[in-house]
BABA-318586 format. One record per residue (C-alpha): residue number from 1; residue in one letter; chain; x, y negated, z negated. Coordinates in Angstrom, 2 decimals. Each point is the difference from the previous one (the first is absolute). Layout:
<pt><k>NUM</k><r>a</r><c>A</c><east>X</east><north>Y</north><up>Z</up></pt>
...
***
This chain:
<pt><k>1</k><r>m</r><c>A</c><east>-0.20</east><north>-40.83</north><up>-11.96</up></pt>
<pt><k>2</k><r>m</r><c>A</c><east>3.61</east><north>0.51</north><up>-0.93</up></pt>
<pt><k>3</k><r>k</r><c>A</c><east>1.07</east><north>3.15</north><up>-1.80</up></pt>
<pt><k>4</k><r>n</r><c>A</c><east>2.87</east><north>0.17</north><up>-2.40</up></pt>
<pt><k>5</k><r>n</r><c>A</c><east>2.77</east><north>2.59</north><up>0.30</up></pt>
<pt><k>6</k><r>v</r><c>A</c><east>-1.55</east><north>2.31</north><up>-2.62</up></pt>
<pt><k>7</k><r>e</r><c>A</c><east>-3.28</east><north>0.17</north><up>1.93</up></pt>
<pt><k>8</k><r>l</r><c>A</c><east>1.84</east><north>0.69</north><up>3.25</up></pt>
<pt><k>9</k><r>q</r><c>A</c><east>2.02</east><north>2.80</north><up>-1.60</up></pt>
<pt><k>10</k><r>s</r><c>A</c><east>-3.22</east><north>1.46</north><up>-1.43</up></pt>
<pt><k>11</k><r>d</r><c>A</c><east>-1.62</east><north>-0.05</north><up>3.47</up></pt>
<pt><k>12</k><r>v</r><c>A</c><east>3.03</east><north>1.79</north><up>1.48</up></pt>
<pt><k>13</k><r>i</r><c>A</c><east>-0.03</east><north>2.65</north><up>-2.74</up></pt>
<pt><k>14</k><r>d</r><c>A</c><east>-3.76</east><north>0.54</north><up>0.48</up></pt>
<pt><k>15</k><r>s</r><c>A</c><east>0.56</east><north>0.41</north><up>3.75</up></pt>
<pt><k>16</k><r>i</r><c>A</c><east>2.75</east><north>2.58</north><up>-0.59</up></pt>
<pt><k>17</k><r>k</r><c>A</c><east>-2.19</east><north>1.93</north><up>-2.44</up></pt>
<pt><k>18</k><r>q</r><c>A</c><east>-2.89</east><north>-0.08</north><up>2.48</up></pt>
<pt><k>19</k><r>k</r><c>A</c><east>2.25</east><north>1.61</north><up>2.65</up></pt>
<pt><k>20</k><r>e</r><c>A</c><east>1.09</east><north>2.65</north><up>-2.51</up></pt>
<pt><k>21</k><r>v</r><c>A</c><east>-3.64</east><north>0.80</north><up>-0.84</up></pt>
<pt><k>22</k><r>k</r><c>A</c><east>-0.93</east><north>0.20</north><up>3.70</up></pt>
<pt><k>23</k><r>n</r><c>A</c><east>2.93</east><north>2.33</north><up>0.67</up></pt>
<pt><k>24</k><r>a</r><c>A</c><east>-0.96</east><north>2.24</north><up>-2.93</up></pt>
<pt><k>25</k><r>l</r><c>A</c><east>-3.56</east><north>0.31</north><up>1.31</up></pt>
<pt><k>26</k><r>r</r><c>A</c><east>1.28</east><north>0.57</north><up>3.55</up></pt>
<pt><k>27</k><r>r</r><c>A</c><east>2.13</east><north>2.95</north><up>-1.20</up></pt>
<pt><k>28</k><r>s</r><c>A</c><east>-3.03</east><north>1.61</north><up>-1.65</up></pt>
<pt><k>29</k><r>s</r><c>A</c><east>-2.82</east><north>1.94</north><up>1.63</up></pt>
<pt><k>30</k><r>i</r><c>A</c><east>-2.42</east><north>-2.87</north><up>-0.68</up></pt>
<pt><k>31</k><r>n</r><c>A</c><east>-1.59</east><north>-1.84</north><up>2.89</up></pt>
<pt><k>32</k><r>h</r><c>A</c><east>1.48</east><north>-3.36</north><up>-0.98</up></pt>
<pt><k>33</k><r>n</r><c>A</c><east>-1.04</east><north>-1.99</north><up>3.08</up></pt>
<pt><k>34</k><r>d</r><c>A</c><east>-3.09</east><north>-1.48</north><up>-1.65</up></pt>
<pt><k>35</k><r>i</r><c>A</c><east>1.65</east><north>-0.78</north><up>-3.34</up></pt>
<pt><k>36</k><r>n</r><c>A</c><east>0.80</east><north>-3.62</north><up>-0.79</up></pt>
<pt><k>37</k><r>i</r><c>A</c><east>2.77</east><north>-0.64</north><up>-2.52</up></pt>
<pt><k>38</k><r>k</r><c>A</c><east>0.44</east><north>-3.16</north><up>-2.05</up></pt>
<pt><k>39</k><r>v</r><c>A</c><east>2.95</east><north>-0.30</north><up>-2.37</up></pt>
<pt><k>40</k><r>s</r><c>A</c><east>0.21</east><north>-2.54</north><up>-2.78</up></pt>
<pt><k>41</k><r>g</r><c>A</c><east>3.00</east><north>0.48</north><up>-2.27</up></pt>
<pt><k>42</k><r>t</r><c>A</c><east>-0.24</east><north>3.51</north><up>-1.42</up></pt>
<pt><k>43</k><r>a</r><c>A</c><east>-3.64</east><north>0.53</north><up>1.00</up></pt>
<pt><k>44</k><r>v</r><c>A</c><east>-1.39</east><north>1.39</north><up>3.25</up></pt>
<pt><k>45</k><r>t</r><c>A</c><east>-3.58</east><north>-0.25</north><up>1.23</up></pt>
<pt><k>46</k><r>l</r><c>A</c><east>-1.15</east><north>2.61</north><up>2.50</up></pt>
<pt><k>47</k><r>s</r><c>A</c><east>-3.09</east><north>-0.78</north><up>2.07</up></pt>
<pt><k>48</k><r>g</r><c>A</c><east>-1.64</east><north>1.29</north><up>3.14</up></pt>
<pt><k>49</k><r>k</r><c>A</c><east>-1.59</east><north>3.29</north><up>0.99</up></pt>
<pt><k>50</k><r>i</r><c>A</c><east>1.12</east><north>3.54</north><up>-0.79</up></pt>
<pt><k>51</k><r>i</r><c>A</c><east>-1.59</east><north>3.31</north><up>1.02</up></pt>
<pt><k>52</k><r>s</r><c>A</c><east>-0.02</east><north>1.93</north><up>-3.28</up></pt>
<pt><k>53</k><r>l</r><c>A</c><east>0.19</east><north>-0.39</north><up>-3.75</up></pt>
<pt><k>54</k><r>y</r><c>A</c><east>3.12</east><north>2.21</north><up>0.07</up></pt>
<pt><k>55</k><r>q</r><c>A</c><east>1.78</east><north>-2.43</north><up>2.36</up></pt>
<pt><k>56</k><r>k</r><c>A</c><east>-1.12</east><north>-2.97</north><up>-2.11</up></pt>
<pt><k>57</k><r>d</r><c>A</c><east>1.50</east><north>1.56</north><up>-3.14</up></pt>
<pt><k>58</k><r>k</r><c>A</c><east>3.11</east><north>1.16</north><up>1.90</up></pt>
<pt><k>59</k><r>a</r><c>A</c><east>0.61</east><north>-3.53</north><up>1.38</up></pt>
<pt><k>60</k><r>e</r><c>A</c><east>-0.19</east><north>-1.44</north><up>-3.51</up></pt>
<pt><k>61</k><r>h</r><c>A</c><east>2.41</east><north>2.65</north><up>-1.30</up></pt>
<pt><k>62</k><r>i</r><c>A</c><east>2.54</east><north>-0.59</north><up>2.80</up></pt>
<pt><k>63</k><r>v</r><c>A</c><east>-0.11</east><north>-3.77</north><up>-0.38</up></pt>
<pt><k>64</k><r>g</r><c>A</c><east>0.31</east><north>0.28</north><up>-3.78</up></pt>
<pt><k>65</k><r>k</r><c>A</c><east>3.27</east><north>1.92</north><up>0.42</up></pt>
<pt><k>66</k><r>t</r><c>A</c><east>1.54</east><north>-2.71</north><up>2.19</up></pt>
<pt><k>67</k><r>p</r><c>A</c><east>2.96</east><north>-1.63</north><up>-1.81</up></pt>
<pt><k>68</k><r>g</r><c>A</c><east>-0.91</east><north>-3.36</north><up>-1.51</up></pt>
<pt><k>69</k><r>i</r><c>A</c><east>-3.76</east><north>0.64</north><up>0.06</up></pt>
<pt><k>70</k><r>w</r><c>A</c><east>-1.60</east><north>0.22</north><up>-3.43</up></pt>
<pt><k>71</k><r>h</r><c>A</c><east>-3.70</east><north>-0.44</north><up>0.75</up></pt>
<pt><k>72</k><r>v</r><c>A</c><east>-2.26</east><north>1.09</north><up>2.88</up></pt>
<pt><k>73</k><r>n</r><c>A</c><east>-3.43</east><north>-1.53</north><up>0.62</up></pt>
<pt><k>74</k><r>n</r><c>A</c><east>-1.70</east><north>2.63</north><up>2.14</up></pt>
<pt><k>75</k><r>d</r><c>A</c><east>-2.82</east><north>-1.76</north><up>1.86</up></pt>
<pt><k>76</k><r>l</r><c>A</c><east>-0.06</east><north>2.58</north><up>2.82</up></pt>
<pt><k>77</k><r>e</r><c>A</c><east>-3.49</east><north>0.91</north><up>1.17</up></pt>
<pt><k>78</k><r>l</r><c>A</c><east>-1.09</east><north>3.41</north><up>1.21</up></pt>
<pt><k>79</k><r>n</r><c>A</c><east>-0.96</east><north>0.06</north><up>3.68</up></pt>
<pt><k>80</k><r>f</r><c>A</c><east>-1.97</east><north>3.15</north><up>0.75</up></pt>
***
């Protein structure tokens, strides 16, 4: 499948935003190792396991403050 230039630019931008989100989580006190991040345009989906409801909410808050991110789908599951 061949992608046009617009799709390639979109993929690059999504990749850059994904790195920014990862770095924001890394700088926080959240255990981010089990968090998967998927960026699509201005939306981010978080999935994986997290150890507390506080950290789940905190991860969503941090990601939502990342420049260029307008919507966060928080699919993180609590792992007791």
